[in-house]
MDTraj code that builds the backbone (N, CA, C; nanometers):
import mdtraj as md
import numpy as np

residues = "MET LEU PRO ASP GLU VAL PHE ASP HIS GLY PRO ASP PRO ASP ASN PRO GLY TRP ARG HIS TRP ASN LEU LYS ASP GLN SER LEU PHE ASN GLY ALA VAL MET GLY LYS LEU ILE THR ARG ILE ASP ASP ASP GLY LYS ALA ARG LEU ARG MET PHE PRO GLU ARG ARG HIS GLU ASN LEU GLN GLY ILE ILE HIS GLY ALA VAL ILE LEU SER LEU ILE ASP ILE SER LEU PHE THR THR MET HIS THR ILE GLY SER GLY ASN ALA GLY PRO SER VAL THR VAL GLU LEU SER THR GLN PHE VAL GLY GLY GLY GLN PRO ASP ARG PRO LEU ASP ALA VAL CYS GLU ILE VAL ARG GLU THR GLY SER MET VAL PHE VAL ARG GLY THR VAL GLU GLN GLU GLU HIS THR VAL ALA SER PHE SER GLY ILE VAL LYS LYS MET HIS ARG ARG PRO THR PRO GLN".split()
xyz = np.array([
    [-7.9421, 8.4639, 6.9344],
    [-7.8742, 8.3892, 6.8296],
    [-7.7618, 8.4746, 6.7701],
    [-7.6664, 8.4080, 6.7083],
    [-7.5537, 8.4782, 6.6482],
    [-7.5882, 8.5137, 6.5039],
    [-7.5826, 8.6421, 6.4704],
    [-7.6231, 8.6829, 6.3361],
    [-7.5303, 8.6313, 6.2277],
    [-7.5903, 8.5811, 6.1190],
    [-7.5132, 8.5253, 6.0079],
    [-7.4245, 8.6279, 5.9399],
    [-7.4619, 8.7560, 5.9449],
    [-7.3821, 8.8564, 5.8745],
    [-7.2475, 8.8822, 5.9415],
    [-7.2288, 8.8438, 6.0676],
    [-7.1012, 8.8656, 6.1357],
    [-7.0315, 8.7363, 6.1746],
    [-7.0992, 8.6239, 6.1596],
    [-7.0466, 8.4987, 6.2122],
    [-7.0574, 8.3875, 6.1099],
    [-6.9557, 8.3028, 6.1014],
    [-6.9557, 8.1870, 6.0123],
    [-6.9623, 8.0613, 6.0966],
    [-7.0750, 7.9926, 6.0932],
    [-7.0883, 7.8694, 6.1697],
    [-7.1453, 7.7558, 6.0836],
    [-7.1113, 7.7590, 5.9553],
    [-7.1561, 7.6543, 5.8638],
    [-7.0641, 7.5344, 5.8646],
    [-7.0998, 7.4322, 5.7874],
    [-7.0175, 7.3105, 5.7798],
    [-6.8759, 7.3409, 5.7297],
    [-6.7779, 7.2691, 5.7831],
    [-6.6391, 7.2843, 5.7407],
    [-6.6092, 7.1747, 5.6384],
    [-6.5917, 7.2105, 5.5122],
    [-6.5708, 7.1080, 5.4088],
    [-6.4416, 7.0281, 5.4270],
    [-6.3435, 7.0847, 5.4980],
    [-6.2168, 7.0140, 5.5197],
    [-6.2244, 6.9134, 5.6341],
    [-6.3292, 6.9238, 5.7167],
    [-6.3438, 6.8374, 5.8342],
    [-6.4892, 6.7923, 5.8447],
    [-6.5259, 6.6845, 5.7760],
    [-6.6647, 6.6381, 5.7783],
    [-6.7149, 6.6158, 5.9221],
    [-6.8364, 6.6611, 5.9480],
    [-6.8957, 6.6479, 6.0806],
    [-6.8648, 6.7655, 6.1714],
    [-6.7805, 6.8565, 6.1271],
    [-6.7427, 6.9748, 6.2037],
    [-6.8048, 7.0982, 6.1401],
    [-6.8205, 7.2048, 6.2201],
    [-6.8723, 7.3325, 6.1730],
    [-6.7732, 7.4431, 6.2079],
    [-6.7708, 7.5473, 6.1243],
    [-6.6876, 7.6647, 6.1520],
    [-6.7339, 7.7325, 6.2804],
    [-6.6426, 7.7967, 6.3488],
    [-6.6744, 7.8849, 6.4621],
    [-6.5850, 8.0079, 6.4465],
    [-6.6174, 8.0884, 6.3477],
    [-6.5303, 8.2006, 6.3133],
    [-6.6119, 8.3263, 6.2866],
    [-6.5565, 8.4381, 6.3287],
    [-6.6141, 8.5670, 6.2931],
    [-6.5755, 8.5963, 6.1492],
    [-6.6651, 8.6567, 6.0738],
    [-6.6327, 8.6911, 5.9355],
    [-6.5247, 8.7988, 5.9305],
    [-6.5199, 8.8857, 6.0302],
    [-6.4147, 8.9870, 6.0387],
    [-6.2951, 8.9231, 6.1087],
    [-6.1993, 8.8771, 6.0298],
    [-6.0829, 8.8066, 6.0834],
    [-5.9836, 8.8981, 6.1535],
    [-6.0086, 9.0294, 6.1531],
    [-5.9206, 9.1198, 6.2267],
    [-5.9580, 9.1271, 6.3748],
    [-6.0738, 9.0718, 6.4123],
    [-6.1122, 9.0647, 6.5536],
    [-6.0386, 8.9491, 6.6207],
    [-6.0439, 8.9412, 6.7522],
    [-5.9621, 8.8508, 6.8325],
    [-5.9608, 8.7066, 6.7831],
    [-6.0768, 8.6442, 6.7661],
    [-6.0797, 8.5021, 6.7306],
    [-5.9923, 8.4708, 6.6103],
    [-6.0104, 8.5441, 6.5018],
    [-5.9343, 8.5174, 6.3803],
    [-5.7914, 8.5668, 6.3881],
    [-5.7730, 8.6863, 6.4426],
    [-5.6402, 8.7474, 6.4465],
    [-5.5452, 8.6728, 6.5392],
    [-5.5963, 8.6177, 6.6486],
    [-5.5108, 8.5515, 6.7475],
    [-5.5220, 8.3990, 6.7400],
    [-5.6425, 8.3484, 6.7361],
    [-5.6624, 8.2042, 6.7477],
    [-5.6521, 8.1295, 6.6152],
    [-5.6857, 8.1941, 6.5047],
    [-5.6862, 8.1252, 6.3764],
    [-5.8150, 8.0471, 6.3581],
    [-5.8104, 7.9469, 6.2716],
    [-5.9285, 7.8672, 6.2390],
    [-5.9771, 7.7906, 6.3615],
    [-6.1084, 7.7993, 6.3852],
    [-6.1736, 7.7240, 6.4927],
    [-6.2893, 7.6452, 6.4330],
    [-6.3030, 7.5195, 6.4754],
    [-6.4158, 7.4371, 6.4309],
    [-6.4786, 7.3714, 6.5528],
    [-6.6050, 7.3324, 6.5396],
    [-6.6772, 7.2741, 6.6520],
    [-6.7657, 7.1588, 6.6058],
    [-6.7989, 7.0729, 6.6989],
    [-6.8941, 6.9642, 6.6734],
    [-6.9524, 6.9210, 6.8065],
    [-7.0551, 6.8397, 6.7992],
    [-7.1112, 6.7759, 6.9176],
    [-7.0667, 6.6308, 6.9137],
    [-6.9984, 6.5864, 7.0191],
    [-6.9507, 6.4484, 7.0268],
    [-7.0669, 6.3520, 7.0508],
    [-7.0418, 6.2240, 7.0302],
    [-7.1443, 6.1214, 7.0505],
    [-7.1995, 6.1203, 7.1926],
    [-7.1184, 6.1638, 7.2900],
    [-7.1644, 6.1662, 7.4290],
    [-7.2422, 6.2944, 7.4623],
    [-7.2660, 6.3791, 7.3611],
    [-7.3435, 6.5009, 7.3812],
    [-7.2629, 6.6219, 7.4236],
    [-7.1311, 6.6076, 7.4370],
    [-7.0472, 6.7216, 7.4765],
    [-7.0098, 6.8046, 7.3538],
    [-6.9898, 6.9338, 7.3782],
    [-6.9457, 7.0243, 7.2723],
    [-6.7934, 7.0211, 7.2661],
    [-6.7399, 7.0235, 7.1452],
    [-6.5948, 7.0203, 7.1248],
    [-6.5569, 7.1366, 7.0339],
    [-6.4613, 7.2190, 7.0801],
    [-6.4073, 7.3291, 7.0012],
    [-6.2609, 7.2993, 6.9742],
    [-6.2224, 7.3030, 6.8472],
    [-6.0858, 7.2668, 6.8076],
    [-6.0138, 7.3870, 6.7470],
    [-5.8881, 7.4022, 6.7885],
    [-5.7997, 7.4990, 6.7244],
    [-5.6798, 7.4245, 6.6674],
    [-5.6105, 7.4908, 6.5759],
    [-5.4948, 7.4322, 6.5102],
    [-5.3732, 7.5175, 6.5449],
    [-5.2965, 7.4774, 6.6473],
    [-5.1837, 7.5589, 6.6925],
    [-5.0838, 7.5870, 6.5807],
    [-5.0273, 7.7060, 6.5897],
    [-4.9232, 7.7505, 6.4964],
    [-4.8053, 7.8006, 6.5795],
    [-4.6972, 7.8319, 6.5140],
    [-4.5781, 7.8821, 6.5827],
    [-4.6116, 8.0021, 6.6712],
    [-4.7000, 8.0902, 6.6249],
    [-4.7367, 8.2103, 6.7016],
    [-4.8055, 8.1787, 6.8332],
    [-4.8513, 8.0554, 6.8525],
    [-4.9191, 8.0149, 6.9756],
    [-4.8238, 7.9567, 7.0800],
    [-4.6960, 7.9439, 7.0469],
    [-4.5985, 7.8832, 7.1372],
    [-4.5381, 7.9843, 7.2341],
    [-4.4954, 7.9344, 7.3506],
    [-4.4186, 8.0171, 7.4443],
    [-4.2699, 7.9841, 7.4274],
    [-4.1857, 8.0358, 7.5164],
    [-4.0410, 8.0140, 7.5048],
    [-3.9999, 7.8688, 7.5256],
    [-4.0860, 7.7880, 7.5882],
    [-4.0552, 7.6467, 7.6084],
    [-4.0980, 7.5601, 7.4901],
    [-4.1571, 7.6221, 7.3883],
    [-4.1998, 7.5458, 7.2712],
    [-4.3310, 7.4736, 7.2906],
    [-4.4076, 7.5099, 7.3937],
    [-4.5410, 7.4535, 7.4143],
    [-4.6436, 7.5648, 7.3958],
    [-4.7703, 7.5272, 7.3884],
    [-4.8746, 7.6272, 7.3654],
    [-4.8835, 7.7199, 7.4857],
    [-4.8828, 7.8492, 7.4586],
    [-4.8865, 7.9520, 7.5624],
    [-5.0160, 7.9402, 7.6436],
    [-5.0045, 7.9567, 7.7748],
    [-5.1209, 7.9482, 7.8632],
    [-5.2314, 8.0451, 7.8265],
    [-5.1956, 8.1632, 7.7776],
    [-5.2971, 8.2608, 7.7378],
    [-5.3788, 8.2110, 7.6189],
    [-5.3166, 8.1353, 7.5304],
    [-5.3884, 8.0768, 7.4166],
    [-5.4866, 7.9709, 7.4671],
    [-5.4419, 7.8896, 7.5614],
    [-5.5303, 7.7868, 7.6190],
    [-5.6484, 7.8530, 7.6901],
    [-5.6218, 7.9589, 7.7666],
    [-5.7302, 8.0312, 7.8337],
    [-5.8272, 8.0916, 7.7322],
    [-5.7744, 8.1420, 7.6229],
    [-5.8614, 8.1979, 7.5184],
    [-5.9485, 8.0898, 7.4561],
    [-5.8893, 7.9738, 7.4288],
    [-5.9672, 7.8620, 7.3745],
    [-6.0789, 7.8242, 7.4713],
    [-6.0470, 7.8179, 7.5989],
    [-6.1476, 7.7838, 7.6999],
    [-6.2599, 7.8868, 7.6997],
    [-6.2236, 8.0151, 7.7013],
    [-6.3253, 8.1193, 7.7055],
    [-6.4170, 8.1118, 7.5837],
    [-6.3604, 8.0959, 7.4668],
    [-6.4413, 8.0852, 7.3452],
    [-6.5288, 7.9602, 7.3513],
    [-6.4774, 7.8512, 7.4097],
    [-6.5544, 7.7263, 7.4175],
    [-6.6803, 7.7401, 7.5028],
    [-6.6795, 7.8312, 7.6000],
    [-6.8002, 7.8529, 7.6800],
    [-6.9155, 7.8947, 7.5897],
    [-6.8873, 7.9813, 7.4941],
    [-6.9902, 8.0329, 7.4041],
    [-7.0266, 7.9311, 7.2969],
    [-6.9267, 7.8542, 7.2517],
    [-6.9547, 7.7450, 7.1583],
    [-7.0515, 7.6464, 7.2221],
    [-7.0276, 7.6156, 7.3481],
    [-7.1116, 7.5208, 7.4208],
    [-7.2535, 7.5743, 7.4335],
    [-7.2679, 7.7003, 7.4699],
    [-7.4005, 7.7611, 7.4796],
    [-7.4746, 7.7509, 7.3468],
    [-7.4025, 7.7775, 7.2380],
    [-7.4634, 7.7794, 7.1054],
    [-7.4998, 7.6392, 7.0557],
    [-7.4127, 7.5409, 7.0811],
    [-7.4326, 7.4088, 7.0202],
    [-7.5161, 7.3128, 7.1041],
    [-7.4987, 7.3139, 7.2369],
    [-7.5754, 7.2178, 7.3173],
    [-7.6644, 7.2850, 7.4215],
    [-7.6582, 7.4183, 7.4297],
    [-7.7448, 7.4909, 7.5223],
    [-7.8661, 7.5438, 7.4500],
    [-7.9167, 7.6539, 7.4989],
    [-8.0367, 7.7141, 7.4422],
    [-8.0126, 7.7737, 7.3043],
    [-7.8868, 7.7858, 7.2650],
    [-7.8539, 7.8479, 7.1373],
    [-7.8291, 7.9961, 7.1501],
    [-7.8571, 8.0522, 7.2664],
    [-7.8400, 8.1948, 7.2895],
    [-7.6998, 8.2211, 7.3421],
    [-7.6027, 8.2378, 7.2506],
    [-7.4632, 8.2587, 7.2916],
    [-7.4215, 8.4048, 7.2833],
    [-7.5110, 8.4917, 7.2504],
    [-7.4717, 8.6312, 7.2440],
    [-7.5921, 8.7205, 7.2373],
    [-7.5841, 8.8391, 7.2908],
    [-7.4688, 8.8911, 7.3621],
    [-7.4591, 8.8317, 7.5030],
    [-7.3407, 8.7925, 7.5398],
    [-7.3146, 8.7320, 7.6704],
    [-7.1732, 8.7682, 7.7140],
    [-7.1454, 8.7513, 7.8430],
    [-7.0116, 8.7801, 7.8948],
    [-6.9702, 8.6720, 7.9940],
    [-6.8420, 8.6422, 7.9963],
    [-6.7865, 8.5508, 8.0959],
    [-6.7776, 8.6263, 8.2275],
    [-6.8342, 8.5658, 8.3347],
    [-6.8260, 8.6302, 8.4663],
    [-6.7328, 8.5555, 8.5607],
    [-6.7002, 8.4297, 8.5275],
    [-6.6086, 8.3532, 8.6125],
    [-6.5450, 8.2448, 8.5274],
    [-6.4151, 8.2239, 8.5488],
    [-6.3446, 8.1170, 8.4796],
    [-6.2375, 8.0644, 8.5724],
    [-6.2461, 7.9365, 8.6045],
    [-6.1480, 7.8711, 8.6905],
    [-6.0789, 7.7635, 8.6081],
    [-5.9464, 7.7697, 8.6046],
    [-5.8701, 7.6787, 8.5193],
    [-5.7557, 7.6168, 8.5973],
    [-5.7349, 7.4876, 8.5757],
    [-5.6218, 7.4164, 8.6328],
    [-5.5410, 7.3597, 8.5163],
    [-5.4173, 7.4073, 8.5012],
    [-5.3293, 7.3532, 8.3983],
    [-5.2663, 7.2257, 8.4527],
    [-5.2790, 7.1174, 8.3776],
    [-5.2280, 6.9885, 8.4253],
    [-5.1251, 6.9268, 8.3296],
    [-5.0993, 6.9924, 8.2178],
    [-5.0011, 6.9422, 8.1223],
    [-4.9746, 7.0467, 8.0162],
    [-4.8703, 7.0273, 7.9393],
    [-4.8362, 7.1211, 7.8332],
    [-4.9015, 7.0822, 7.7022],
    [-4.9482, 7.1837, 7.6289],
    [-5.0051, 7.1603, 7.4964],
    [-4.8960, 7.1620, 7.3909],
    [-4.8962, 7.0628, 7.3046],
    [-4.7946, 7.0511, 7.2000],
    [-4.8415, 7.1233, 7.0735],
    [-4.7534, 7.1970, 7.0086],
    [-4.7939, 7.2767, 6.8935],
    [-4.8099, 7.1985, 6.7632],
    [-4.7841, 7.0689, 6.7649],
    [-4.7857, 6.9918, 6.6403],
    [-4.9159, 6.9168, 6.6141],
    [-5.0178, 6.9376, 6.6972],
    [-5.1456, 6.8694, 6.6725],
    [-5.2606, 6.9533, 6.7276],
    [-5.3830, 6.9283, 6.6798],
    [-5.4980, 7.0078, 6.7226],
    [-5.5189, 7.0041, 6.8742],
    [-5.5751, 7.1120, 6.9244],
    [-5.6051, 7.1269, 7.0663],
    [-5.7550, 7.1463, 7.0802],
    [-5.8185, 7.0656, 7.1646],
    [-5.9639, 7.0663, 7.1789],
    [-6.0081, 7.1056, 7.3187],
    [-6.1118, 7.1885, 7.3267],
    [-6.1827, 7.2134, 7.4521],
    [-6.3116, 7.1326, 7.4438],
    [-6.3319, 7.0432, 7.5405],
    [-6.4474, 6.9543, 7.5432],
    [-6.5328, 6.9934, 7.6628],
    [-6.6590, 7.0300, 7.6368],
    [-6.7416, 7.0932, 7.7400],
    [-6.8788, 7.0307, 7.7548],
    [-6.9326, 7.0486, 7.8758],
    [-7.0711, 7.0135, 7.9025],
    [-7.1345, 7.1250, 7.9849],
    [-7.2652, 7.1353, 7.9742],
    [-7.3389, 7.2328, 8.0535],
    [-7.3816, 7.1655, 8.1832],
    [-7.3440, 7.2265, 8.2934],
    [-7.3851, 7.1777, 8.4251],
    [-7.5283, 7.2237, 8.4531],
    [-7.5549, 7.3518, 8.4200],
    [-7.6889, 7.4073, 8.4397],
    [-7.7030, 7.5316, 8.3546],
    [-7.8209, 7.5523, 8.3018],
    [-7.8519, 7.6753, 8.2286],
    [-7.9812, 7.7321, 8.2831],
    [-7.9777, 7.8592, 8.3182],
    [-8.0968, 7.9287, 8.3629],
    [-8.1317, 8.0340, 8.2583],
    [-8.2284, 8.1168, 8.2876],
    [-8.2649, 8.2226, 8.1941],
    [-8.1549, 8.3245, 8.1723],
    [-8.0678, 8.3411, 8.2727],
    [-7.9652, 8.4444, 8.2604],
    [-7.8216, 8.3949, 8.2781],
    [-7.8019, 8.2693, 8.3183],
    [-7.6660, 8.2185, 8.3433],
    [-7.6495, 8.0792, 8.2821],
    [-7.5240, 8.0497, 8.2447],
    [-7.4888, 7.9160, 8.1971],
    [-7.3625, 7.8735, 8.2711],
    [-7.3666, 7.7546, 8.3293],
    [-7.2553, 7.6980, 8.4059],
    [-7.1965, 7.5841, 8.3230],
    [-7.0685, 7.5971, 8.2886],
    [-7.0027, 7.5025, 8.1981],
    [-6.8795, 7.4455, 8.2665],
    [-6.8492, 7.3191, 8.2372],
    [-6.7227, 7.2609, 8.2819],
    [-6.6661, 7.1785, 8.1678],
    [-6.5327, 7.1585, 8.1733],
    [-6.4723, 7.0814, 8.0667],
    [-6.3244, 7.0587, 8.0848],
    [-6.2653, 7.0057, 7.9797],
    [-6.1220, 6.9797, 7.9759],
    [-6.0669, 7.0278, 7.8417],
    [-5.9374, 7.0582, 7.8417],
    [-5.8657, 7.0860, 7.7180],
    [-5.7798, 6.9642, 7.6927],
    [-5.7907, 6.9092, 7.5713],
    [-5.7269, 6.7813, 7.5401],
    [-5.6524, 6.7857, 7.4079],
    [-5.5511, 6.7004, 7.3991],
    [-5.4848, 6.6669, 7.2739],
    [-5.4801, 6.5154, 7.2687],
    [-5.5669, 6.4594, 7.1850],
    [-5.5833, 6.3149, 7.1792],
    [-5.6146, 6.2639, 7.3203],
    [-5.5334, 6.1764, 7.3783],
    [-5.5600, 6.1216, 7.5117],
    [-5.4946, 6.2022, 7.6242],
    [-5.4256, 6.3095, 7.5898],
    [-5.3508, 6.3904, 7.6858],
    [-5.4358, 6.5084, 7.7346],
    [-5.4526, 6.5214, 7.8667],
    [-5.5253, 6.6346, 7.9236],
    [-5.4291, 6.7490, 7.9503],
    [-5.4634, 6.8671, 7.9012],
    [-5.3813, 6.9868, 7.9175],
    [-5.4349, 7.0735, 8.0313],
    [-5.5674, 7.0808, 8.0465],
    [-5.6277, 7.1644, 8.1507],
    [-5.7683, 7.1160, 8.1808],
    [-5.8152, 7.1487, 8.3002],
    [-5.9558, 7.1311, 8.3332],
    [-6.0084, 7.2681, 8.3750],
    [-6.1385, 7.2899, 8.3597],
    [-6.1914, 7.4230, 8.3849],
    [-6.3405, 7.4196, 8.4151],
    [-6.3874, 7.5287, 8.4723],
    [-6.5304, 7.5557, 8.4855],
    [-6.5502, 7.7039, 8.4642],
    [-6.6639, 7.7396, 8.4112],
    [-6.6903, 7.8800, 8.3840],
    [-6.8380, 7.9119, 8.3942],
    [-6.8648, 8.0392, 8.4157],
    [-7.0017, 8.0893, 8.4232],
    [-7.0150, 8.2037, 8.3238],
    [-7.1204, 8.1982, 8.2437],
    [-7.1483, 8.3027, 8.1462],
    [-7.2824, 8.3661, 8.1796],
    [-7.2858, 8.4974, 8.1770],
    [-7.4098, 8.5725, 8.1979],
    [-7.4646, 8.6127, 8.0623],
    [-7.5905, 8.5768, 8.0389],
    [-7.6582, 8.6180, 7.9166],
    [-7.7021, 8.7631, 7.9346],
    [-7.6613, 8.8448, 7.8429],
    [-7.6978, 8.9862, 7.8487],
    [-7.8263, 9.0067, 7.7698],
    [-7.9139, 9.0835, 7.8254],
    [-8.0380, 9.1158, 7.7549],
    [-8.0250, 9.2566, 7.7014],
    [-8.0591, 9.2731, 7.5768],
    [-8.0496, 9.4062, 7.5161],
    [-8.1454, 9.4995, 7.5880],
    [-8.0911, 9.6136, 7.6245],
    [-8.1742, 9.7147, 7.6889],
    [-8.2462, 9.7940, 7.5825],
    [-8.3706, 9.8264, 7.6067],
    [-8.4413, 9.9080, 7.5076],
    [-8.3768, 10.0463, 7.4974],
    [-8.3704, 10.0986, 7.3780],
    [-8.3137, 10.2311, 7.3599],
    [-8.4136, 10.3359, 7.4065],
    [-8.3638, 10.4349, 7.4818],
    [-8.4553, 10.5391, 7.5296],
    [-8.5146, 10.6174, 7.4118],
    [-8.6379, 10.6491, 7.4248],
    [-8.7086, 10.7237, 7.3199],
    [-8.6993, 10.8712, 7.3421],
])
top = md.Topology()
chain = top.add_chain()
for i, resn in enumerate(residues, 1):
    res = top.add_residue(resn, chain, resSeq=i)
    for name in ("N", "CA", "C"):
        top.add_atom(name, md.element.get_by_symbol(name[0]), res)
traj = md.Trajectory(xyz[None], top)
């Protein structure tokens, strides 16, 4: 489970039905690069992670930078594990991520990663999904996350 002292995953008062997905230390990657992230479980049982693009997320063409989309996807793997999987989203690591960009993300509206679990075992989680803006698909992806087990400290 994700410890409450380092992670904020409570209800988001600005977005009813959504929950925060933020590290309390905003100087780490999620907060410093991605900004505010919120999550919910859709009516169809899929996990949804939303970001709010800003000017800093744009590339030279004025669309959302591919690295930002990849980061959203990677973070969504763990959101999915936490919200619709076993709940064990950490400590874990991404071991594979396959992404197909199919459209440009616009910086003027929220960007969502919508995910489902294909299979979860004791040590691996297989996730697939899409990145969407309203009815527009920006990317499709699949990923594999390995659940890390804490090693006992030598005595």
